[in-house]
C-alpha positions in Angstrom: 90.0 136.9 29.8 89.7 134.9 32.9 89.0 131.3 32.4 86.6 129.3 34.1 88.6 127.5 36.7 90.1 130.7 38.2 86.3 132.1 38.0 84.8 129.4 40.2 87.9 129.2 42.6 87.5 133.3 42.9 84.1 132.6 44.4 84.1 129.0 45.5 84.2 129.8 49.2 80.9 132.1 48.8 78.8 129.4 46.8 76.1 127.6 48.5 76.2 123.9 48.6 74.4 123.3 46.0 76.2 125.5 43.6 79.5 124.1 44.9 78.4 120.8 44.0 77.9 122.0 40.4 81.0 123.9 40.2 83.1 120.6 41.1 81.2 118.8 38.2 81.8 121.8 35.9 85.5 121.8 36.9 85.6 118.0 36.1 84.2 118.4 32.6 85.7 121.8 31.7 87.5 120.7 28.9 84.4 118.5 27.4 81.6 121.5 28.2 80.9 121.8 24.4 79.6 118.2 24.5 77.3 118.9 27.4 74.1 120.7 28.1 73.3 122.9 31.2 70.6 120.5 31.9 73.2 117.6 31.6 75.5 118.9 34.4 72.6 119.9 36.5 71.5 116.3 36.4 75.3 115.1 37.1 75.7 117.4 39.9 71.4 116.5 41.2 71.0 120.4 41.4 68.1 122.2 39.8 68.2 124.1 36.6 67.5 127.2 38.3 71.0 126.8 40.6 72.6 126.3 37.2 71.6 129.3 36.0 72.1 131.0 39.0 75.9 129.9 39.2 76.5 130.5 35.3 75.4 134.1 36.1 77.4 134.3 39.3 80.4 133.5 37.2 79.9 136.2 35.1 78.8 134.8 32.0 75.5 136.0 30.2 74.4 132.2 29.3 75.5 128.7 29.4 76.3 129.5 25.6 78.8 131.8 26.2 80.6 129.3 28.8 80.7 126.9 26.2 82.0 129.2 23.6 84.8 130.1 25.9 85.4 126.4 26.8 86.5 125.9 23.0 89.2 128.1 23.3 90.8 126.2 26.0 93.9 125.2 23.5 96.3 126.6 25.9 94.3 125.5 29.2 96.9 124.7 32.1 99.8 126.8 30.5 101.1 129.6 32.3 100.8 131.9 29.5 96.9 131.5 30.0 97.3 133.4 33.2 99.3 136.1 31.7 97.2 136.5 28.2 95.0 140.0 28.3 97.5 141.8 30.4 98.7 144.8 28.5 101.7 145.4 30.7 103.3 143.6 33.3 104.1 144.5 36.9 107.5 144.1 37.7 107.0 144.3 41.5 107.4 141.5 43.5 104.2 139.4 44.1 102.7 139.7 47.7 104.1 137.3 49.9 101.1 137.4 52.1 98.6 136.5 49.4 100.8 133.5 47.9 100.6 132.0 51.7 96.9 132.7 52.1 96.4 130.9 48.6 98.4 127.8 49.7 96.5 127.6 53.0 93.5 127.7 51.0 94.3 125.0 48.7 95.7 122.8 51.6 92.2 123.6 53.7 90.1 122.8 50.5 91.9 119.5 49.7 91.5 118.2 53.1 88.0 119.3 53.9 87.1 117.1 50.8 88.9 114.1 51.6 86.8 111.3 52.4 88.0 108.9 55.3 86.9 105.7 53.4 88.7 106.8 50.3 92.2 106.9 52.2 91.5 104.0 53.9 90.7 102.3 50.5 94.1 103.8 49.4 96.0 102.7 52.2 94.7 99.1 51.7 95.8 98.9 48.4 99.2 100.1 49.0 99.7 97.8 51.7 98.4 94.5 49.9 100.3 95.6 47.0 103.0 93.0 45.5 104.4 96.0 43.6 103.8 99.6 43.7 104.1 101.7 40.5 104.4 105.5 40.6 103.4 107.5 37.4 104.1 110.9 36.7 104.9 113.4 33.9 106.0 116.7 33.7 105.6 118.7 37.1 103.6 115.6 38.5 106.8 113.5 37.8 108.5 115.4 40.6 105.8 114.5 43.0 105.7 110.8 41.9 109.5 111.0 42.5 108.9 112.2 46.1 106.1 109.5 46.7 108.6 106.7 45.2 111.3 108.0 47.7 109.0 107.7 50.8 107.5 104.6 49.7 110.8 102.8 49.3 111.3 103.5 53.2 108.1 101.3 53.7 107.9 98.5 51.2 110.1 96.7 48.5 109.3 96.5 45.0 108.4 100.2 44.2 109.0 101.2 40.5 108.9 105.0 38.9 107.6 105.8 35.6 108.6 107.1 33.3 111.9 105.6 33.4 115.3 107.6 32.1 115.0 105.1 29.1 111.3 106.1 28.4 110.8 102.8 27.1 107.3 102.1 28.2 106.4 98.9 27.0 109.5 97.3 28.5 108.9 99.3 31.8 105.4 98.1 32.2 105.8 94.5 31.0 105.7 93.0 34.5 102.8 94.9 35.8 100.4 92.4 37.2 97.2 91.8 39.0 98.0 92.3 42.6 99.9 95.4 41.7 98.9 99.0 42.9 99.6 102.0 40.7 99.8 105.4 42.5 99.5 107.8 39.5 100.0 111.3 39.8 98.5 113.1 37.2 97.9 117.0 37.2 97.0 119.4 34.5 98.4 119.2 31.6 98.1 115.5 31.4 99.9 113.7 28.3 97.9 111.1 26.4 100.6 108.7 27.4 99.6 109.4 31.0 95.9 107.8 30.3 97.2 105.1 28.1 99.5 103.7 31.0 96.6 104.0 33.2 94.3 102.2 31.0 97.0 99.4 30.8 97.2 99.3 34.5 93.4 98.2 34.5 93.8 96.0 31.8 96.2 93.7 33.6 94.1 94.0 36.9 96.2 96.4 38.9 94.4 98.6 41.2 94.8 102.5 40.2 94.9 105.4 42.5 94.9 108.8 41.1 96.0 112.0 42.6 94.7 114.7 40.6 93.2 118.3 40.5 89.6 119.1 40.0 89.8 119.1 36.2 90.4 115.4 35.5 87.0 113.7 34.0 87.8 110.9 31.3 91.5 110.0 33.2 89.4 109.9 36.7 87.2 107.3 35.3 90.2 104.7 34.8 91.1 104.9 38.5 89.6 103.0 41.3 90.1 105.8 43.9 90.5 109.3 42.9 92.3 112.0 45.4 91.5 115.5 44.5 93.8 118.5 44.9 93.2 122.3 44.9 96.1 123.7 42.8 94.8 127.4 42.5 97.8 129.6 41.6 98.6 132.9 43.1 100.8 134.0 40.3 101.9 132.2 37.2 102.5 128.4 38.0 100.2 126.1 39.8 100.3 125.2 43.2 101.3 121.7 44.6 101.5 122.4 48.2 98.3 120.4 48.9 99.4 117.4 46.8 102.6 117.1 48.4 101.1 117.5 51.8 98.3 114.7 50.7 100.8 112.2 49.7 102.6 112.9 52.9 99.5 112.1 54.7 98.7 108.9 52.9 102.0 107.4 53.2 102.3 108.1 56.8 99.1 106.2 57.4 100.5 103.5 55.3 103.6 103.6 57.6 101.5 103.4 60.7 99.2 100.7 59.4 102.3 98.4 58.8 104.3 99.5 61.9 106.0 96.5 62.8 107.2 95.5 59.2 107.9 99.2 58.5 109.9 99.3 61.7 112.3 96.6 60.9 112.8 98.0 57.4 113.8 101.1 58.7 116.1 99.5 60.9 117.7 97.9 58.2 118.0 100.8 56.4 119.7 102.7 59.0 122.1 99.7 59.6 123.0 100.3 55.9 123.3 103.9 56.3 126.1 103.1 59.1 128.0 100.8 56.7 127.8 103.1 53.9 128.9 106.2 55.7 125.9 108.0 53.5 125.6 111.3 55.4 127.8 113.9 56.7 127.1 115.2 60.3 127.5 118.6 62.1 131.0 118.8 63.8 129.7 118.7 67.2 128.0 115.1 66.7 131.1 113.7 65.4 
């Protein structure tokens, strides 16, 4: 059984602009479709009922009712197991490298085509003005948050990464304040604690930036700015190529915006590298 998100992404490039707009809304609410009627989804996307009926048929459903029934079976949504279910036997041959590359290129293209310059500028402003920047990420998203924290520490002081090794959340976020910025990385499957931390950030007045996939709906409502990435898989695991590239782009924009201060900080970092002899060099450069 092919799940809804896979069906949509299979035909995404062939959809009309109206169908694509509705498809984006459906993806955002795919875990909650049992609570929505087709008419309500069409209203959110500002499309007609006829457009909705046509999209659901193109996705291979006999009716919206069938789609809702499948949505109730999404207990393993986001799990690699869901991509392997229904296969009676596994092909032990190596997957196509070309198909894998084309898939990641498509994820990058779709992600950056959908980005709004105003949203990027808003994110750069929030990070640039922040007294302290908190990066939050769980599961696979933690590695992306860790990468973001590494880059940000080249640009600004007071950068914190959550969760910490102690996993003591109350003690970790007690110092979060209004004027801080939270750069939250939250791809499926998002733990409940992730949403609780974003709610806390909103409660204390911090600016919340969420980098996520197309599926985030309730969690996305807690963010001031949402940047969505395409993560379609060519195999078993979701692709985070677009997410890493987006983080690189945003933080490079921040560095260029604050050029003088960043250059001064980077120079001091390089001076410390020299004192600490942090790196080995190839023989010809010694």
